[in-house]
C-alpha positions in Angstrom: 0.0 0.0 0.0 3.0 2.2 0.2 2.6 3.2 -3.5 -1.1 3.6 -3.3 -3.2 6.3 -1.8 -4.7 5.2 1.5 -8.5 5.2 1.5 -10.1 7.9 3.7 -12.2 6.1 6.3 -14.6 8.1 8.5 -16.9 7.3 11.4 -18.9 8.5 14.3 -19.5 7.6 17.9 -22.7 5.9 18.8 -24.1 4.7 22.1 -21.5 2.4 23.6 -19.8 1.9 20.3 -18.3 3.3 17.1 -19.5 3.3 13.5 -16.9 3.3 10.6 -17.7 3.8 6.9 -15.8 2.8 3.8 -16.4 3.0 0.1 -18.9 0.1 0.1 -20.0 -0.6 3.7 -20.9 0.8 7.1 -20.1 -1.1 10.2 -21.0 -0.4 13.9 -19.6 -2.3 16.8 -21.1 -1.9 20.3 -20.4 -3.3 23.7 -23.3 -5.3 25.0 -24.5 -5.6 28.5 -22.7 -9.0 28.9 -19.4 -7.3 27.6 -19.7 -9.0 24.3 -19.2 -7.0 21.0 -22.0 -7.0 18.5 -21.9 -5.7 14.9 -24.4 -3.9 12.7 -23.6 -3.8 9.0 -25.1 -2.0 6.1 -24.1 -1.7 2.5 -23.3 1.8 1.3 -25.8 2.6 -1.4 -26.4 5.7 -3.3 -28.4 6.9 -6.3 -26.3 7.3 -9.5 -27.4 11.0 -9.7 -26.1 11.6 -6.1 -22.8 10.0 -7.0 -22.4 12.5 -9.8 -23.3 15.4 -7.6 -20.8 14.3 -5.0 -18.0 15.0 -7.6 -19.1 18.7 -7.9 -17.3 21.0 -5.4 -19.6 22.8 -3.0 -22.6 20.5 -3.9 -20.7 17.4 -2.8 -20.6 18.7 0.8 -24.3 19.1 1.0 -24.9 15.6 -0.3 -22.3 14.1 2.1 -23.9 15.8 5.1 -27.4 14.6 4.2 -26.1 11.0 3.7 -24.2 11.2 7.0 -27.3 12.4 8.8 -29.4 9.6 7.3 -26.9 6.8 7.9 -25.9 8.0 11.3 -29.4 7.8 12.6 -29.7 4.1 11.6 -26.6 3.2 13.5 -27.5 5.3 16.5 -30.9 3.6 16.6 -29.3 0.2 16.5 -26.8 1.0 19.3 -29.4 2.7 21.6 -31.7 -0.3 21.3 -29.1 -3.0 21.8 -26.3 -1.9 24.1 -28.1 -2.3 27.5 -30.6 -5.0 26.5 -30.3 -8.5 28.0 -28.6 -10.7 25.3 -31.1 -13.5 26.4 -33.8 -11.5 24.6 -32.0 -11.7 21.3 -34.3 -14.3 19.9 -37.2 -12.0 20.5 -35.3 -9.2 18.7 -34.8 -11.5 15.7 -38.5 -11.8 15.3 -38.8 -8.0 15.3 -35.9 -7.6 12.8 -38.0 -7.7 9.7 -40.4 -5.0 10.9 -37.4 -2.8 11.9 -35.9 -3.2 8.5 -39.0 -1.6 7.0 -38.3 1.5 9.2 -34.8 2.2 7.6 -36.2 4.8 5.2 -38.1 6.4 8.0 -35.1 6.5 10.2 -33.1 8.1 7.4 -35.7 10.8 6.9 -35.8 11.5 10.7 -32.1 11.9 10.7 -32.1 14.4 7.8 -35.1 16.3 9.2 -33.4 16.5 12.7 -30.3 17.9 11.2 -32.2 20.5 9.2 -34.3 21.5 12.2 -31.2 21.9 14.4 -29.5 23.9 11.6 -32.4 26.3 11.3 -32.5 26.8 15.1 -28.8 27.3 15.3 -28.9 29.8 12.4 -31.9 31.9 13.4 -31.7 32.2 17.2 -28.5 34.2 17.0 -30.2 36.5 14.5 -32.9 37.5 17.0 -30.4 37.8 19.8 -28.2 40.1 17.7 -31.2 42.2 16.7 -31.9 42.9 20.3 -28.5 44.7 20.4 -29.4 46.9 17.4 -29.6 50.1 19.5 -26.0 49.6 20.5 -24.5 47.9 17.4 -26.3 49.6 14.6 -24.2 48.9 11.5 -24.7 45.7 9.4 -21.0 44.7 10.0 -21.4 45.1 13.7 -24.6 43.1 13.7 -23.0 40.2 11.8 -20.1 40.2 14.3 -22.5 40.1 17.2 -24.6 37.4 15.5 -21.5 35.3 15.0 -20.5 35.8 18.6 -23.9 34.6 19.8 -23.7 31.6 17.5 -20.3 30.6 18.8 -21.4 31.1 22.4 -24.5 28.9 21.8 -22.4 26.2 20.2 -19.7 26.1 22.9 -22.2 26.4 25.7 -24.4 23.6 24.4 -21.5 21.2 23.8 -20.0 22.0 27.2 -23.3 21.5 28.9 -24.0 18.1 27.4 -20.4 16.9 27.8 -20.9 17.2 31.6 -23.5 14.4 31.6 -22.1 10.9 32.1 -24.0 9.5 29.1 -22.6 12.0 26.6 -19.2 11.9 28.2 -19.0 8.2 27.3 -20.2 9.0 23.7 -17.4 11.5 23.5 -14.9 8.9 24.8 -16.0 6.6 21.9 -15.6 9.7 19.6 -12.0 10.0 20.8 -11.5 6.2 20.3 -12.7 6.6 16.7 -10.2 9.4 16.0 -7.4 7.5 17.6 -8.0 4.4 15.4 -8.1 6.5 12.2 -4.9 8.3 13.2 -3.2 5.0 14.0 -4.2 3.6 10.6 -3.1 6.7 8.7 0.3 6.5 10.5 0.8 3.0 9.0 1.0 1.4 12.4 -0.6 -1.9 13.5 -4.0 -1.1 14.9 -3.6 -2.4 18.4 -4.9 -1.1 21.7 -1.4 0.0 22.7 -0.7 1.8 19.4 -4.1 3.4 19.2 -3.9 4.8 22.7 -0.7 6.6 21.8 -2.5 8.6 19.1 -4.1 12.0 19.3 -7.9 12.0 19.9 -8.1 14.9 17.5 -8.5 14.7 13.7 -8.7 17.3 10.9 -11.7 15.6 9.1 -13.9 15.6 12.2 -17.5 16.8 11.9 -17.0 18.9 15.0 -14.5 21.0 13.0 -17.1 21.3 10.2 -19.7 22.7 12.6 -17.2 25.4 13.8 -16.3 26.2 10.2 -20.0 27.0 9.5 -19.8 29.7 12.1 -16.6 31.2 10.6 -17.7 30.8 7.0 -21.1 32.1 7.7 -19.8 35.3 9.1 -17.9 36.1 5.9 -20.8 35.1 3.7 -23.3 37.2 5.6 -21.1 40.3 5.0 -22.1 40.0 1.3 -25.9 40.4 1.9 -28.1 42.9 3.7 -28.7 42.5 7.4 -31.6 45.0 7.7 -34.5 44.9 7.9 -35.0 41.8 10.1 -37.2 39.9 7.7 -34.6 40.3 4.9 -31.9 39.1 7.3 -34.0 36.0 8.2 -34.7 35.1 4.5 -31.0 35.6 3.7 -29.9 33.3 6.5 -32.3 30.5 5.4 -31.5 30.9 1.7 -27.7 30.8 2.5 -27.7 27.6 4.6 -26.8 25.4 1.6 -24.1 27.9 0.6 -22.5 28.0 4.0 -22.7 24.2 4.3 -21.1 23.8 0.9 -18.2 26.2 1.5 -17.6 24.9 5.0 -17.2 21.4 3.7 -14.6 22.5 1.2 -12.8 24.4 3.9 -12.8 21.2 6.0 -11.3 19.2 3.1 -8.7 21.9 2.5 -7.5 21.9 6.1 -7.1 18.1 5.9 -5.1 18.4 2.7 -2.7 21.0 4.1 -2.4 19.5 7.7 1.2 18.5 7.1 2.3 21.8 5.7 4.0 23.8 8.6 2.2 27.2 8.2 -1.0 26.1 6.5 -1.8 23.4 9.0 -2.8 26.2 11.4 -6.0 26.7 9.3 -7.4 23.6 11.0 -6.5 24.6 14.6 -9.9 26.1 15.4 -11.7 22.9 14.6 -9.1 20.9 16.6 -9.6 23.2 19.6 -13.4 22.5 19.4 -12.6 18.7 19.5 -11.1 19.2 22.9 -14.8 19.5 24.0 -16.3 16.9 21.7 -13.8 14.1 22.3 -12.6 12.5 25.6 -9.7 10.1 26.2 -11.2 6.6 25.9 -10.5 3.5 28.1 -8.8 0.4 26.7 -12.1 -1.5 26.4 -13.7 1.4 24.5 -10.7 1.3 22.1 -11.2 -2.4 21.7 -14.7 -1.8 20.4 -13.5 0.8 18.0 -10.8 -1.5 16.7 -13.3 -4.3 16.3 -15.5 -2.1 14.2 -12.7 -0.8 12.1 -11.2 -4.3 11.5 -14.6 -5.7 10.5 -15.0 -2.8 8.0 -11.5 -3.5 6.5 -12.4 -7.2 6.2 -15.6 -6.4 4.4 -14.0 -3.7 2.1 -11.1 -6.0 1.2 -13.5 -8.9 0.5 -15.6 -6.7 -1.7 -12.5 -5.4 -3.6 -11.4 -9.0 -4.2 -14.8 -10.1 -5.5 -14.9 -7.1 -7.9 -11.6 -8.0 -9.4 -12.4 -11.7 -9.9 -13.3 -12.4 -13.6 -16.9 -13.3 -14.2 -17.6 -16.8 -15.5 -20.2 -17.0 -18.2 
């Protein structure tokens, strides 16, 4: 693999586990109540039109975000239902499996709608808060600065508040384990618990960095449109959501590409700083779950590559 470009694997933390995604599959591993590790696997499917759109800069980010929201919800649903359930009830769950499979599309829709709703709230609440300061900060530029400040405060405050709960803290530990596994793999080291634990829990491609970039990018984009009157400002913010998301995704990709260049790597520092909140140092048993998920994904991806290369027999 030394002469080949390494595939870029991604993932996310779920309840008591980690999901990793490759070119053809998604795999989630969770720690069950009896300490066993269970897997949830789904093929990576996409409409041909979406695949073409994902090759277009700025549009590809929006498609990737929608797909991530849809797929992430499926894996979160699996983990939240299974992790603390008595394994003795697995036979009963098998009987329910067929009906649950029919819910996949519904879960995907819920994931996308939840993302859009949160994005609308996160975008519009700072607008109203900033407007309250209009008597003090009257110019459009000042209003946009205040709006961005409120957005940043809301983001950091929300993340810090939920990170203080034991449940979310464990999710953030699995988030750290996910990053450590990816970093270990990208350093061409054997993916063992010892090697993984030596890695940083921060990563340039993290979705946390993306969220912060939407705040920064949004501030500059909003400078190009009117901020007064209020109804025009609201319409602009709603209309520009896809623009901000698309540009932020490209910025995220850029920071990952230049992360090894001494000066330019600093572009990704704000996102890495945010990850100090959204990730925690994992325990060895949490790392074991992340490694199990990653190894299973590698096995499935390698097998699929081999089957694709085999000549067909007519």
